[in-house]
Every structure is written in structure tokens, then in C-alpha cells.
C-alpha positions as CSV (number, residue, x, y, z in Angstrom):
1,A,115.1,87.4,99.7
2,E,116.3,86.4,96.3
3,F,115.4,82.7,96.9
4,M,111.8,83.7,97.1
5,R,111.9,84.0,93.3
6,E,113.0,80.4,92.9
7,A,111.1,77.1,93.2
8,P,109.6,76.0,95.5
9,F,109.3,79.4,97.1
10,A,108.1,81.5,94.1
11,G,104.5,82.6,94.6
12,R,104.6,81.8,98.3
13,V,104.1,84.1,101.2
14,P,107.2,84.5,103.4
15,V,106.8,84.1,107.1
16,F,109.7,85.3,109.3
17,V,109.7,84.7,113.1
18,G,112.5,86.0,115.3
19,D,113.4,87.1,118.8
20,D,116.3,89.5,118.6
21,I,118.0,92.4,116.9
22,T,119.8,90.1,114.4
23,D,116.3,89.2,113.0
24,E,115.4,92.8,112.0
25,D,116.7,92.4,108.4
26,G,114.5,89.3,108.0
27,F,111.4,91.1,109.3
28,R,112.0,94.0,106.8
29,A,112.5,91.5,103.9
30,A,109.3,89.6,104.8
31,N,107.4,92.9,105.0
32,R,108.8,94.1,101.7
33,L,107.7,90.9,100.0
34,G,104.1,91.1,101.5
35,G,104.7,88.4,104.0
36,L,104.3,88.0,107.8
37,S,107.0,89.2,110.2
38,V,106.6,88.1,113.9
39,K,108.7,89.4,116.7
40,V,108.9,87.1,119.8
41,G,109.2,89.1,123.0
42,D,109.8,92.7,123.9
43,G,111.7,95.5,122.3
44,P,111.3,97.8,119.3
45,S,111.0,96.0,115.9
46,A,110.1,96.3,112.3
47,A,107.9,93.2,112.6
48,G,104.3,93.6,111.8
49,W,103.1,91.2,114.5
50,R,104.3,90.3,118.0
51,L,104.0,87.2,120.2
52,E,104.9,87.0,123.9
53,G,107.0,83.8,123.8
54,V,107.8,80.4,122.5
55,R,104.5,78.9,123.7
56,Q,102.5,81.5,121.8
57,V,104.5,80.9,118.7
58,L,103.7,77.1,118.9
59,D,100.0,77.9,119.5
60,W,100.0,80.3,116.5
61,L,101.7,77.8,114.3
62,D,99.3,75.0,115.4
63,G,96.4,77.3,114.6
64,F,97.8,78.0,111.2
65,V,98.2,74.3,110.5
66,Q,94.7,73.6,111.6
67,W,93.3,76.4,109.4
68,S,95.4,75.3,106.4
69,A,94.3,71.7,106.6
70,S,90.6,72.8,106.6
71,S,90.8,75.7,104.2
72,P,90.4,75.5,100.4
73,L,93.3,78.0,100.3
74,G,95.6,75.8,102.3
75,G,96.6,72.1,102.3
């Protein structure tokens, strides 16, 4: 999480997407930094959000890219 204080990451919102137990530290770090944490699949998790599978992750990312390109906050 230290790298989030350095360019080009400083001032950005962290997004962490993962699918297993080894990703839990990343979810907690993203949460602590006010970012988005997304668990892919089943099972208990510290992630704030959950998606069913890879297809849903791709759809979510595509939606985010579309929003970002058309938003005064994005692009």
C-alpha cells in the first residue's frame, strides 16, 4: 500500500480484484485506503463487493471504462 503515496498513484482510488484467499490482504488494503475491493466467486471475504466470475469482471470493467470516458470526473 506504500506505493499509493507515490506518483503516479498518489491521489488515486485503489481498486483490487481477486478470487482467492491470497487476495484478502489486498482487499483489506484497498478498503483501508478508501478504494474498491472486489471478490470474484464464492467464499467469505473482506472485499466490499462481489462478482460471480470473469465475465462479470470484464463487463464491470467495460462499464467503468464507458462511464470514465463520458464523465467529467473520468477520462
